[in-house]
PAGUDREN-904135 format. One record per residue: residue number from 1; residue in one letter; x negated, y, z of N, C-alpha, C, O in turn. Coordinates in nm, 3 decimals. Atoms other than C-alpha are relative to their C-alpha. Example, Ala and Ser with C-alpha at 12.3 -4.5 7.8 and 13.67 -1.06 7.14 Angstrom:
BEGIN
resi=1, resn=a, nu=-0.089, nv=-0.119, nw=0.000, cau=-1.230, cav=-0.450, caw=0.780, cu=-0.090, cv=0.120, cw=0.000, ou=-0.194, ov=0.118, ow=0.066
resi=2, resn=s, nu=0.082, nv=-0.119, nw=-0.006, cau=-1.367, cav=-0.106, caw=0.714, cu=0.077, cv=0.109, cw=0.073, ou=0.026, ov=0.220, ow=0.090
//
This chain:
BEGIN
resi=1, resn=g, nu=-0.107, nv=-0.081, nw=0.053, cau=-10.627, cav=11.284, caw=11.172, cu=0.070, cv=0.083, cw=0.107, ou=0.049, ov=0.065, ow=0.226
resi=2, resn=l, nu=-0.065, nv=-0.090, nw=-0.091, cau=-10.409, cav=11.550, caw=11.323, cu=0.154, cv=-0.037, cw=0.015, ou=0.222, ov=-0.071, ow=-0.082
resi=3, resn=v, nu=-0.152, nv=0.013, nw=-0.013, cau=-10.060, cav=11.508, caw=11.468, cu=0.024, cv=0.123, cw=0.084, ou=-0.032, ov=0.138, ow=0.193
resi=4, resn=g, nu=-0.030, nv=-0.125, nw=-0.055, cau=-9.917, cav=11.851, caw=11.551, cu=-0.140, cv=0.072, cw=0.018, ou=-0.216, ov=0.089, ow=-0.078
resi=5, resn=s, nu=0.133, nv=-0.073, nw=-0.026, cau=-10.217, cav=12.033, caw=11.715, cu=-0.098, cv=-0.092, cw=0.072, ou=-0.202, ov=-0.048, ow=0.122
resi=6, resn=e, nu=0.087, nv=0.087, nw=-0.080, cau=-10.367, cav=11.723, caw=11.869, cu=-0.076, cv=-0.087, cw=-0.100, ou=-0.022, ov=-0.122, ow=-0.205
resi=7, resn=m, nu=0.086, nv=0.081, nw=0.080, cau=-10.656, cav=11.520, caw=11.721, cu=0.043, cv=-0.145, cw=0.032, ou=0.062, ov=-0.180, ow=0.148
resi=8, resn=c, nu=-0.026, nv=0.136, nw=-0.014, cau=-10.573, cav=11.157, caw=11.662, cu=-0.130, cv=-0.078, cw=-0.048, ou=-0.207, ov=-0.034, ow=-0.134
resi=9, resn=i, nu=0.112, nv=0.081, nw=0.025, cau=-10.830, cav=10.882, caw=11.653, cu=0.053, cv=-0.140, cw=-0.045, ou=0.127, ov=-0.203, ow=0.030
resi=10, resn=e, nu=-0.043, nv=0.137, nw=0.049, cau=-10.771, cav=10.558, caw=11.439, cu=-0.109, cv=-0.082, cw=0.030, ou=-0.222, ov=-0.044, ow=0.000
resi=11, resn=t, nu=0.110, nv=0.093, nw=-0.034, cau=-10.968, cav=10.260, caw=11.567, cu=0.048, cv=-0.133, cw=-0.053, ou=0.161, ov=-0.177, ow=-0.030
resi=12, resn=d, nu=-0.026, nv=0.142, nw=0.055, cau=-10.981, cav=9.927, caw=11.389, cu=-0.015, cv=-0.102, cw=0.114, ou=-0.123, ov=-0.119, ow=0.170
resi=13, resn=i, nu=-0.007, nv=0.099, nw=-0.105, cau=-10.886, cav=9.663, caw=11.639, cu=0.031, cv=-0.139, cw=-0.066, ou=0.081, ov=-0.228, ow=0.002
resi=14, resn=s, nu=-0.021, nv=0.128, nw=0.066, cau=-10.862, cav=9.378, caw=11.387, cu=-0.067, cv=-0.118, cw=0.080, ou=-0.178, ov=-0.107, ow=0.133
resi=15, resn=g, nu=0.043, nv=0.119, nw=-0.072, cau=-10.898, cav=9.032, caw=11.544, cu=0.036, cv=-0.001, cw=0.154, ou=0.012, ov=-0.099, ow=0.226
resi=16, resn=a, nu=-0.032, nv=-0.002, nw=-0.134, cau=-10.769, cav=9.152, caw=11.878, cu=0.113, cv=-0.098, cw=0.036, ou=0.199, ov=-0.124, ow=-0.048
resi=17, resn=p, nu=-0.109, nv=0.087, nw=-0.051, cau=-10.544, cav=8.912, caw=12.083, cu=0.123, cv=0.091, cw=0.013, ou=0.114, ov=0.213, ow=0.024
resi=18, resn=l, nu=-0.124, nv=-0.071, nw=-0.028, cau=-10.187, cav=9.010, caw=12.123, cu=0.004, cv=0.081, cw=0.117, ou=0.065, ov=0.188, ow=0.120
resi=19, resn=q, nu=0.001, nv=-0.079, nw=-0.131, cau=-10.251, cav=9.120, caw=12.475, cu=-0.060, cv=0.134, cw=-0.023, ou=-0.011, ov=0.235, ow=0.027
resi=20, resn=t, nu=0.063, nv=-0.128, nw=0.017, cau=-10.479, cav=9.383, caw=12.361, cu=0.092, cv=0.108, cw=-0.073, ou=0.086, ov=0.228, ow=-0.047
resi=21, resn=l, nu=-0.099, nv=-0.079, nw=0.076, cau=-10.209, cav=9.517, caw=12.124, cu=0.108, cv=0.048, cw=0.105, ou=0.148, ov=0.165, ow=0.106
resi=22, resn=f, nu=-0.107, nv=-0.031, nw=-0.111, cau=-9.953, cav=9.510, caw=12.421, cu=-0.062, cv=0.101, cw=0.093, ou=0.010, ov=0.191, ow=0.137
resi=23, resn=d, nu=0.069, nv=-0.090, nw=-0.086, cau=-10.211, cav=9.696, caw=12.633, cu=0.005, cv=0.138, cw=-0.057, ou=0.036, ov=0.235, ow=0.011
resi=24, resn=e, nu=-0.002, nv=-0.133, nw=0.068, cau=-10.237, cav=9.972, caw=12.378, cu=0.137, cv=0.060, cw=-0.003, ou=0.151, ov=0.181, ow=0.021
resi=25, resn=i, nu=-0.135, nv=-0.043, nw=-0.003, cau=-9.862, cav=9.997, caw=12.351, cu=0.039, cv=0.051, cw=0.138, ou=0.105, ov=0.154, ow=0.150
resi=26, resn=s, nu=-0.029, nv=-0.049, nw=-0.134, cau=-9.834, cav=10.022, caw=12.731, cu=-0.066, cv=0.128, cw=0.040, ou=-0.022, ov=0.199, ow=0.130
resi=27, resn=d, nu=0.069, nv=-0.130, nw=-0.027, cau=-10.089, cav=10.310, caw=12.720, cu=0.058, cv=0.110, cw=-0.090, ou=0.007, ov=0.222, ow=-0.095
resi=28, resn=g, nu=-0.066, nv=-0.102, nw=0.084, cau=-9.856, cav=10.487, caw=12.473, cu=-0.062, cv=0.022, cw=-0.143, ou=-0.031, ov=0.119, ow=-0.212
resi=29, resn=n, nu=0.063, nv=-0.005, nw=0.137, cau=-10.073, cav=10.416, caw=12.152, cu=0.070, cv=-0.100, cw=-0.089, ou=0.073, ov=-0.220, ow=-0.063
resi=30, resn=p, nu=-0.054, nv=0.092, nw=0.101, cau=-9.891, cav=10.281, caw=11.855, cu=-0.108, cv=-0.079, cw=-0.071, ou=-0.224, ov=-0.037, ow=-0.079
resi=31, resn=v, nu=0.093, nv=0.099, nw=0.056, cau=-10.054, cav=9.991, caw=11.678, cu=0.065, cv=-0.031, cw=-0.139, ou=0.179, ov=-0.078, ow=-0.150
resi=32, resn=i, nu=-0.033, nv=0.037, nw=0.136, cau=-10.037, cav=9.952, caw=11.297, cu=-0.054, cv=-0.147, cw=-0.021, ou=-0.170, ov=-0.179, ow=0.007
resi=33, resn=v, nu=0.033, nv=0.135, nw=0.028, cau=-10.032, cav=9.585, caw=11.198, cu=0.038, cv=-0.043, cw=-0.133, ou=0.141, ov=-0.001, ow=-0.186
resi=34, resn=w, nu=-0.040, nv=0.053, nw=0.128, cau=-10.040, cav=9.397, caw=10.872, cu=0.093, cv=-0.112, cw=0.017, ou=0.065, ov=-0.196, ow=0.102
resi=35, resn=s, nu=-0.094, nv=0.104, nw=-0.009, cau=-9.748, cav=9.169, caw=10.830, cu=0.063, cv=-0.026, cw=-0.137, ou=0.009, ov=0.006, ow=-0.242
resi=36, resn=t, nu=-0.068, nv=0.039, nw=0.125, cau=-9.503, cav=9.044, caw=10.576, cu=0.122, cv=0.090, cw=-0.028, ou=0.185, ov=0.134, ow=0.068
resi=37, resn=s, nu=-0.117, nv=-0.073, nw=0.034, cau=-9.230, cav=9.235, caw=10.392, cu=0.128, cv=-0.084, cw=0.005, ou=0.239, ov=-0.031, ow=0.005
resi=38, resn=k, nu=-0.115, nv=0.085, nw=0.002, cau=-9.004, cav=8.931, caw=10.399, cu=-0.006, cv=-0.091, cw=0.117, ou=-0.061, ov=-0.201, ow=0.110
resi=39, resn=w, nu=0.005, nv=0.071, nw=-0.124, cau=-8.958, cav=8.816, caw=10.751, cu=0.076, cv=-0.137, cw=-0.012, ou=0.181, ov=-0.145, ow=-0.076
resi=40, resn=g, nu=-0.075, nv=0.132, nw=0.004, cau=-8.859, cav=8.446, caw=10.795, cu=-0.049, cv=-0.086, cw=-0.121, ou=-0.019, ov=-0.205, ow=-0.128
resi=41, resn=t, nu=0.058, nv=0.078, nw=0.115, cau=-9.038, cav=8.340, caw=10.468, cu=-0.146, cv=-0.043, cw=0.031, ou=-0.220, ov=0.031, ow=0.096
resi=42, resn=p, nu=0.137, nv=0.043, nw=-0.019, cau=-9.360, cav=8.138, caw=10.472, cu=-0.096, cv=0.097, cw=-0.076, ou=-0.067, ov=0.152, ow=-0.182
resi=43, resn=t, nu=0.104, nv=-0.082, nw=0.061, cau=-9.677, cav=8.331, caw=10.404, cu=-0.075, cv=-0.086, cw=-0.113, ou=-0.123, ov=-0.195, ow=-0.082
resi=44, resn=t, nu=0.073, nv=0.061, nw=0.097, cau=-9.835, cav=8.228, caw=10.073, cu=-0.125, cv=0.075, cw=-0.040, ou=-0.130, ov=0.195, ow=-0.017
resi=45, resn=y, nu=0.127, nv=-0.064, nw=0.029, cau=-10.182, cav=8.309, caw=9.950, cu=-0.045, cv=-0.002, cw=-0.147, ou=-0.018, ov=-0.099, ow=-0.219
resi=46, resn=s, nu=0.060, nv=0.000, nw=0.129, cau=-10.352, cav=8.409, caw=9.631, cu=-0.154, cv=0.001, cw=0.017, ou=-0.208, ov=0.080, ow=0.095
resi=47, resn=s, nu=0.141, nv=0.006, nw=-0.011, cau=-10.717, cav=8.315, caw=9.585, cu=-0.053, cv=0.101, cw=-0.090, ou=-0.016, ov=0.115, ow=-0.206
resi=48, resn=i, nu=0.085, nv=-0.103, nw=0.075, cau=-10.950, cav=8.594, caw=9.483, cu=-0.141, cv=-0.031, cw=0.019, ou=-0.188, ov=-0.054, ow=0.131
resi=49, resn=r, nu=0.144, nv=0.017, nw=-0.005, cau=-11.304, cav=8.544, caw=9.396, cu=-0.073, cv=0.143, cw=0.015, ou=-0.054, ov=0.234, ow=-0.067
resi=50, resn=l, nu=0.070, nv=-0.125, nw=-0.037, cau=-11.527, cav=8.823, caw=9.554, cu=-0.126, cv=0.006, cw=-0.080, ou=-0.165, ov=-0.093, ow=-0.142
resi=51, resn=n, nu=0.128, nv=-0.027, nw=0.061, cau=-11.845, cav=8.968, caw=9.413, cu=-0.110, cv=-0.090, cw=0.028, ou=-0.194, ov=-0.119, ow=-0.057
resi=52, resn=d, nu=0.102, nv=0.098, nw=-0.042, cau=-12.056, cav=8.735, caw=9.606, cu=0.035, cv=-0.151, cw=-0.029, ou=-0.028, ov=-0.245, ow=0.019
resi=53, resn=n, nu=-0.048, nv=0.135, nw=0.050, cau=-11.874, cav=8.438, caw=9.451, cu=0.077, cv=-0.081, cw=0.101, ou=0.108, ov=-0.197, ow=0.077
resi=54, resn=t, nu=-0.081, nv=0.073, nw=-0.097, cau=-11.686, cav=8.342, caw=9.760, cu=0.150, cv=0.016, cw=-0.025, ou=0.187, ov=0.111, ow=-0.095
resi=55, resn=v, nu=-0.140, nv=-0.010, nw=0.026, cau=-11.315, cav=8.291, caw=9.756, cu=0.075, cv=0.047, cw=0.122, ou=0.064, ov=-0.012, ow=0.230
resi=56, resn=f, nu=-0.077, nv=-0.054, nw=-0.115, cau=-11.085, cav=8.499, caw=9.976, cu=0.145, cv=-0.025, cw=-0.034, ou=0.187, ov=0.003, ow=-0.147
resi=57, resn=n, nu=-0.137, nv=0.031, nw=0.014, cau=-10.722, cav=8.389, caw=10.025, cu=0.082, cv=0.113, cw=0.051, ou=0.096, ov=0.126, ow=0.173
resi=58, resn=w, nu=-0.067, nv=-0.122, nw=-0.028, cau=-10.518, cav=8.708, caw=10.018, cu=0.151, cv=-0.032, cw=0.020, ou=0.214, ov=-0.081, ow=-0.073
resi=59, resn=p, nu=-0.139, nv=0.023, nw=-0.018, cau=-10.169, cav=8.681, caw=10.178, cu=0.095, cv=0.079, cw=-0.080, ou=0.081, ov=0.200, ow=-0.095
resi=60, resn=s, nu=-0.093, nv=-0.072, nw=0.092, cau=-9.880, cav=8.760, caw=9.952, cu=0.105, cv=0.075, cw=0.098, ou=0.107, ov=0.055, ow=0.220
resi=61, resn=n, nu=-0.104, nv=-0.074, nw=-0.073, cau=-9.590, cav=8.992, caw=10.059, cu=-0.062, cv=0.086, cw=0.113, ou=0.002, ov=0.106, ow=0.216
resi=62, resn=e, nu=0.072, nv=-0.077, nw=-0.097, cau=-9.845, cav=9.206, caw=10.252, cu=0.079, cv=0.138, cw=0.023, ou=0.126, ov=0.202, ow=-0.071
resi=63, resn=h, nu=-0.077, nv=-0.116, nw=-0.033, cau=-9.681, cav=9.496, caw=10.438, cu=-0.056, cv=0.049, cw=0.133, ou=-0.106, ov=-0.031, ow=0.211
resi=64, resn=c, nu=0.042, nv=-0.056, nw=-0.133, cau=-9.772, cav=9.729, caw=10.730, cu=0.122, cv=0.048, cw=0.075, ou=0.219, ov=0.097, ow=0.016
resi=65, resn=v, nu=-0.106, nv=-0.041, nw=-0.086, cau=-9.550, cav=9.801, caw=11.026, cu=-0.079, cv=0.057, cw=0.124, ou=-0.199, ov=0.036, ow=0.144
resi=66, resn=v, nu=0.056, nv=-0.045, nw=-0.118, cau=-9.599, cav=9.983, caw=11.353, cu=0.053, cv=-0.071, cw=0.119, ou=0.175, ov=-0.071, ow=0.136
resi=67, resn=l, nu=-0.036, nv=0.066, nw=-0.106, cau=-9.588, cav=9.785, caw=11.665, cu=0.033, cv=0.113, cw=0.107, ou=-0.053, ov=0.194, ow=0.138
resi=68, resn=t, nu=-0.037, nv=-0.112, nw=-0.094, cau=-9.393, cav=10.013, caw=11.919, cu=0.034, cv=-0.042, cw=0.135, ou=0.037, ov=0.043, ow=0.224
resi=69, resn=g, nu=-0.033, nv=0.053, nw=-0.122, cau=-9.298, cav=9.787, caw=12.203, cu=0.015, cv=-0.153, cw=0.011, ou=0.003, ov=-0.224, ow=-0.089
resi=70, resn=f, nu=-0.013, nv=0.142, nw=-0.020, cau=-9.245, cav=9.442, caw=12.355, cu=0.081, cv=-0.026, cw=0.120, ou=0.090, ov=0.058, ow=0.210
resi=71, resn=n, nu=-0.075, nv=0.043, nw=-0.124, cau=-9.025, cav=9.249, caw=12.602, cu=-0.040, cv=-0.150, cw=0.016, ou=0.012, ov=-0.238, ow=-0.053
resi=72, resn=l, nu=0.049, nv=0.136, nw=-0.021, cau=-9.201, cav=8.941, caw=12.725, cu=0.103, cv=-0.092, cw=0.052, ou=0.102, ov=-0.211, ow=0.021
resi=73, resn=e, nu=-0.107, nv=0.083, nw=-0.052, cau=-8.890, cav=8.823, caw=12.917, cu=0.094, cv=-0.046, cw=-0.116, ou=0.142, ov=-0.159, ow=-0.111
resi=74, resn=k, nu=-0.084, nv=0.035, nw=0.121, cau=-8.688, cav=8.821, caw=12.584, cu=-0.079, cv=-0.062, cw=-0.111, ou=-0.022, ov=-0.113, ow=-0.208
resi=75, resn=n, nu=0.082, nv=0.068, nw=0.099, cau=-8.987, cav=8.695, caw=12.386, cu=0.016, cv=0.083, cw=-0.130, ou=0.028, ov=0.022, ow=-0.237
resi=76, resn=t, nu=-0.023, nv=-0.081, nw=0.109, cau=-8.949, cav=8.984, caw=12.148, cu=-0.094, cv=0.126, cw=-0.015, ou=-0.146, ov=0.168, ow=0.088
resi=77, resn=v, nu=0.075, nv=-0.114, nw=0.026, cau=-9.141, cav=9.280, caw=12.002, cu=0.090, cv=0.101, cw=-0.072, ou=0.192, ov=0.064, ow=-0.130
resi=78, resn=f, nu=-0.065, nv=-0.112, nw=0.081, cau=-9.023, cav=9.615, caw=11.854, cu=-0.095, cv=0.050, cw=-0.100, ou=-0.212, ov=0.072, ow=-0.065
resi=79, resn=i, nu=0.079, nv=-0.048, nw=0.102, cau=-9.156, cav=9.733, caw=11.528, cu=0.074, cv=0.112, cw=-0.079, ou=0.195, ov=0.105, ow=-0.100
resi=80, resn=a, nu=-0.047, nv=-0.091, nw=0.103, cau=-9.108, cav=10.034, caw=11.306, cu=-0.037, cv=-0.049, cw=-0.130, ou=-0.155, ov=-0.054, ow=-0.164
resi=81, resn=d, nu=0.024, nv=0.053, nw=0.134, cau=-9.075, cav=9.895, caw=10.967, cu=0.066, cv=0.090, cw=-0.107, ou=0.187, ov=0.114, ow=-0.109
resi=82, resn=p, nu=-0.052, nv=-0.095, nw=0.099, cau=-9.047, cav=10.129, caw=10.672, cu=0.106, cv=-0.054, cw=-0.091, ou=0.178, ov=0.023, ow=-0.155
resi=83, resn=l, nu=-0.098, nv=0.063, nw=0.077, cau=-8.829, cav=9.877, caw=10.497, cu=0.127, cv=-0.034, cw=0.076, ou=0.230, ov=-0.062, ow=0.014
resi=84, resn=s, nu=-0.113, nv=0.044, nw=-0.084, cau=-8.592, cav=9.800, caw=10.793, cu=0.035, cv=0.093, cw=0.116, ou=0.125, ov=0.059, ow=0.193
resi=85, resn=d, nu=-0.022, nv=-0.084, nw=-0.121, cau=-8.600, cav=10.091, caw=11.046, cu=-0.070, cv=-0.055, cw=0.114, ou=-0.166, ov=-0.130, ow=0.098
resi=86, resn=i, nu=0.053, nv=0.059, nw=-0.132, cau=-8.681, cav=10.010, caw=11.406, cu=0.073, cv=-0.125, cw=0.024, ou=0.196, ov=-0.127, ow=0.034
resi=87, resn=v, nu=-0.067, nv=0.131, nw=-0.024, cau=-8.619, cav=9.644, caw=11.465, cu=-0.065, cv=-0.083, cw=0.111, ou=-0.181, ov=-0.066, ow=0.148
resi=88, resn=e, nu=0.048, nv=0.101, nw=-0.108, cau=-8.652, cav=9.374, caw=11.729, cu=-0.026, cv=-0.130, cw=-0.070, ou=0.062, ov=-0.182, ow=-0.138
resi=89, resn=r, nu=0.035, nv=0.123, nw=0.061, cau=-8.835, cav=9.065, caw=11.614, cu=-0.038, cv=-0.105, cw=0.115, ou=-0.077, ov=-0.070, ow=0.226
resi=90, resn=d, nu=0.046, nv=0.108, nw=-0.096, cau=-8.904, cav=8.725, caw=11.785, cu=-0.154, cv=0.006, cw=0.011, ou=-0.225, ov=0.011, ow=-0.090
resi=91, resn=l, nu=0.139, nv=-0.001, nw=-0.029, cau=-9.246, cav=8.732, caw=11.947, cu=-0.078, cv=-0.108, cw=-0.058, ou=-0.187, ov=-0.084, ow=-0.110
resi=92, resn=t, nu=0.070, nv=0.127, nw=0.059, cau=-9.345, cav=8.379, caw=11.835, cu=-0.015, cv=0.016, cw=-0.148, ou=-0.120, ov=-0.018, ow=-0.203
resi=93, resn=e, nu=0.015, nv=-0.025, nw=0.145, cau=-9.271, cav=8.470, caw=11.476, cu=-0.097, cv=0.119, cw=-0.031, ou=-0.178, ov=0.112, ow=-0.124
resi=94, resn=f, nu=0.094, nv=-0.102, nw=0.021, cau=-9.452, cav=8.798, caw=11.503, cu=-0.134, cv=-0.038, cw=0.021, ou=-0.217, ov=0.005, ow=-0.059
resi=95, resn=a, nu=0.134, nv=0.058, nw=-0.031, cau=-9.761, cav=8.620, caw=11.658, cu=-0.050, cv=-0.083, cw=-0.120, ou=-0.163, ov=-0.068, ow=-0.167
resi=96, resn=a, nu=0.045, nv=0.084, nw=0.122, cau=-9.765, cav=8.366, caw=11.369, cu=-0.026, cv=0.089, cw=-0.119, ou=-0.123, ov=0.064, ow=-0.191
resi=97, resn=t, nu=0.023, nv=-0.087, nw=0.118, cau=-9.731, cav=8.647, caw=11.107, cu=-0.136, cv=0.084, cw=0.029, ou=-0.216, ov=0.104, ow=-0.062
resi=98, resn=y, nu=0.116, nv=-0.081, nw=-0.023, cau=-10.003, cav=8.856, caw=11.277, cu=-0.131, cv=-0.096, cw=-0.022, ou=-0.235, ov=-0.048, ow=-0.069
resi=99, resn=s, nu=0.119, nv=0.080, nw=0.028, cau=-10.243, cav=8.550, caw=11.264, cu=-0.012, cv=-0.036, cw=-0.152, ou=-0.123, ov=-0.048, ow=-0.204
resi=100, resn=a, nu=0.004, nv=0.032, nw=0.138, cau=-10.145, cav=8.466, caw=10.904, cu=-0.059, cv=0.117, cw=-0.084, ou=-0.115, ov=0.095, ow=-0.192
resi=101, resn=y, nu=0.053, nv=-0.121, nw=0.066, cau=-10.244, cav=8.822, caw=10.802, cu=-0.121, cv=0.043, cw=0.055, ou=-0.154, ov=0.161, ow=0.055
resi=102, resn=y, nu=0.137, nv=-0.025, nw=-0.055, cau=-10.583, cav=8.784, caw=10.966, cu=-0.017, cv=0.100, cw=0.117, ou=-0.121, ov=0.165, ow=0.133
resi=103, resn=r, nu=0.007, nv=-0.080, nw=-0.115, cau=-10.500, cav=8.972, caw=11.278, cu=-0.048, cv=0.148, cw=-0.026, ou=-0.119, ov=0.205, ow=0.057
resi=104, resn=q, nu=0.041, nv=-0.129, nw=0.032, cau=-10.547, cav=9.311, caw=11.106, cu=0.078, cv=0.100, cw=0.085, ou=0.200, ov=0.087, ow=0.096
resi=105, resn=a, nu=-0.066, nv=-0.097, nw=-0.076, cau=-10.469, cav=9.608, caw=11.328, cu=-0.075, cv=0.118, cw=0.024, ou=-0.197, ov=0.108, ow=0.039
resi=106, resn=v, nu=0.058, nv=-0.125, nw=-0.017, cau=-10.538, cav=9.975, caw=11.375, cu=0.078, cv=0.071, cw=0.111, ou=0.200, ov=0.085, ow=0.100
resi=107, resn=v, nu=-0.069, nv=-0.076, nw=-0.106, cau=-10.459, cav=10.167, caw=11.699, cu=-0.019, cv=0.154, cw=-0.017, ou=-0.126, ov=0.202, ow=-0.053
resi=108, resn=i, nu=0.010, nv=-0.142, nw=0.014, cau=-10.381, cav=10.535, caw=11.694, cu=0.007, cv=0.062, cw=0.142, ou=0.103, ov=0.044, ow=0.216
resi=109, resn=k, nu=0.010, nv=-0.060, nw=-0.134, cau=-10.491, cav=10.730, caw=12.002, cu=-0.001, cv=0.148, cw=-0.016, ou=-0.008, ov=0.221, ow=0.083
//
């Protein structure tokens, strides 16, 4: 895609450990992550049968946010959340949510 007059490249980095996300943020690259729309509530799943007859457990309350920063000393991350503005979240809770939503992430370079 284009931002201003610069070309942006979106790269799927799903499955990446948190450190990879933090490295991208440190390099100035925002990272889109799948998370929950209701922070602080447990993730629930809906079972969906796929065409090959396997069952996939889809997490409810799915929502995307942009990881914009982190502070390891305070154990927090900063996210741009279209439902809440730019917010600071507990890193441990963020990590659990990132895992619950199958560690889905896209970096914008």
